[in-house]
N, C-alpha and C positions, 0 to 999 in steps of 0.2 A: 793179426793175430798176439792177443797180451798172455804170457807168462806168469807167474807167480816174481820169479826172476826179474821181470822187465815192470812190473809193479811196483817192487822194490825200487828199480832204480827212478821209476818215473817218484816216487815220494821223496825218495835223495834230491834227485832233482829241483824237485818243488820249492822241498825248504833251504836249498840256496835261493832260489827266486825270492823266495820271502825273505828272507835277508838283502836282497837289493831293491828291497822296495816294492814287493806283490805285484809285480809287472813281467809279463813276458817279455826275455830279452829278443831282441834285435837281431839277427844271426844273415849275416852276410854272407850269398851265394856267388855262384861263375854267374847266374844271371837271375836278375829276381832278389830279394831279401822277407824276412821272417817278419810279419805284422806286429805291430807290438796290441798286445790286447789288455782294455780297461778292464779295472776289476782286480778283486785278491784270487790271486792261483789257489785251486782247491788241490790238496790232497789226497790220495788215496790213502786209504789207511787200509793196511794190508789184515787186522785185525776184526775189521768186521769186513772187510768186502766179498763177494761172491762170485757165481760164476752162472754163465749160459752156455748150454751145449748142447747141439744137435744135430738132424740129421739132415743133408738136400736129397728129394728124390727127384726122379725122371717119371713122370706114367705116359705110358706108352713106348713107340720103336723108338730110338736115337737114330739121325739123318746118319749115314753113313760117311765118316770121315775122306777126304777127296783129296791122294794126293797131286800138290802145287808143280805144275810145270817149271821150273825156272832158269831153262836154258838159254833165257838172255842176258844174265851172267855165269861164265864159265866157275866161277870162283864159289858160287854159290849150288852149280850143279857139283860140284866134286869137293863138297860139304863132307867132312868128315863126321859130320852128326846123325846122317841117316835121313831116310825119310820125312820132307815136311810134309806134313798134313792139314788142313782146314782146323780151325779151334774154336769154329762160333759155339759149337756143342760138344761138351766132353764129358761122356757116360760110361759107366759101366756096373754091370748087373742092376739096373734102376737106380744107381745112386749117381748124385749130378757134381761135376766137378767147377771151380770157377764160378764159383757164385757169391757174390759181395753182401755180406750180412754185418748189416749195422743198427747201433740204437738212436733211430730218430727225435724220441721223445721220452721227460720222464727225468731228466738230469736239471730240468731247470736253467738258471742263468750261470751255470758253472763253469768256470776257465782253466781248461788244464793245459799243463805244459808241453809245449811238441816235443820229439823227442829228439836227440841230434844226432841219434845213426840213420844216415839213412837208408831208403830204399832203395836198390839197387834195379835196374834194367837195363839189361845186358843184352847183344845183338851175337847169336852163336848161329850160323848154320842160314842165315839170311831168314832170321825169325827171332822175332824178339821175345827173351827168356825174362820175367814170366809174361804170360799172355795178360795177364789180370793182378795191376798192381793193385794196392791200397796204403793210401798215407795220410798224416794228418795235418793241418793248415800251419804252415812256416815249419812242417819237417821238409832236410833238402832229399830231393829225385834225383839220384846218382844214375847218368845216361854213361854206358860203356861201350864200345866196340872189340868183339874178338875175333870179329872176322880178318882173311887178307880183301879186303875190296870196301871201296868208302860207302858208309853209308850215312842216310839222313834221320833228324828224327823231327817229326810234324807236329806237334800240340797244338788244336783248334777248341781252348775252351771259349762255352755261349755264359757263363755268368760272370755278369758284370764286377771287376777286381783281381781278375783272375787273366794274367798275361797270355798272349799267345808264343809257344816256343817254337826255334824254328834252327836248326844246328846240323850241320853236314859234319860229321867225323870220319877223318884219313883213315886207312887202312892197321887193325891194330894200333887205333888213337887211342890219345890219352881221354880222360873221365870228364863229364862237363856237368854241373849242379844244377839244378834249380827248385825253387819254392814255388806254391800257392797260395792265396791271402784269403783267399775263400773255398768252403765247401759247396765241391761238384762230385756228381755223379757221372761216369762212365766219358769222362773226356777221351775222344778217339785221338790215340798214337798211329802216326803213316810215314810209313819211309817213300820219299819221291820219287827215291832210285830205284825200289824195288816195290811195285803198289800191293804184292800180297803181303807185304808185310804189315800184322796189325794188331795194336794192344788196346788195350784200354787202362784208365786209371781212374781211380775214385779219392776223391780230399774228406775227409771229415773232419765235423769241428770239436771231435772230439778223441781220445785214443781206445774207446768203445767200438771196434769191428772185428772181421775176420774174413778170409776166405776158404771157401767147402776144399775140402781136397780129394783125389782120387774115388776116395769112398764116400764122399757127399759130405765129410765130418766135418763140421765147423766149432771151434771154442772159442770164449770174449770172456777173460779173468780181470780181475780185479774193481769188480762193477761195486756201488754201494748200495746196501739193502735198498729197495725200493722198486715199485712197479714202473716198468717201460714196454716200450712202442718198439716191434723192430722192427726192420725191415730190409728184404732179403732182394735182389736184383740180380738179373739172370740179359745180358748182352741181347738176346734175340727172341726171350718166353717174357719180358719184361719184369714186375714186380708185386710181391706179396709181402704182408705185413700179419704180424703175432704179438700179441700180449703177454708179457713174461710178469713174474715176480721176485726176485730175489731177497731171499735172506742172507743175514750172518752166516757164514760160509758153507752157505746151500749151493748147493746147482740146479738150477731152474733146466727145462727142457723147453725147445721151439723148435718141431719140425717142419721143412716146407716142401709142397711135391707141384711141382711144373706139370703141365701139361704138352706135349710132344707134339710137334707142327706137321 
């Protein structure tokens, strides 16, 4: 999710890239590299940019979250972070959290600079934090292990050009970084050592995406004026889409409602 300050940072970053030849830079990482994009980098203009905001609802009764038995690893069972509950559907008062919302169509062939700031996936209490991540093509994903036990991070993307990622991290271990070359939805993240641990990573072609919070709210800032197709994705309930028109300094509204199964 982009704030106005991040939009400004994109503008400055893009300006620097323009002076370097209008190509996205290739940034090395521990594993993988940021791909070079052909064509001029599109600048985000705060003077004309608008926003999209909305709420994701859950129609019907949410399934009860179940406590996970972590007795197989004493370090997990004695975690100071409290109970570990299933996270497949996170809903409160009819609002749905952990829904990925992104701009699918409407930007044409515009190319945007990937943020250099990493998206962080930590491991605390033998769970992934956060459960649902969102990043841009070429943006570093940083993996941390804050637990006193060994963890494994295993990703199996299916889109061509995205490499499988599988590392082990020692207790309270250092960080590792990885980047993805192609857009892809809901890449599963698993720990081979603790089979209950799971998360999902979404990789977008542009910087216009968000994840709904506990109150179901999401906001996407910095969009140039235009008409767009938004897609909302929930790991168990599927996808929905909506058309929105963003005006200069305007805030378009797009709400989504998923039906509980």
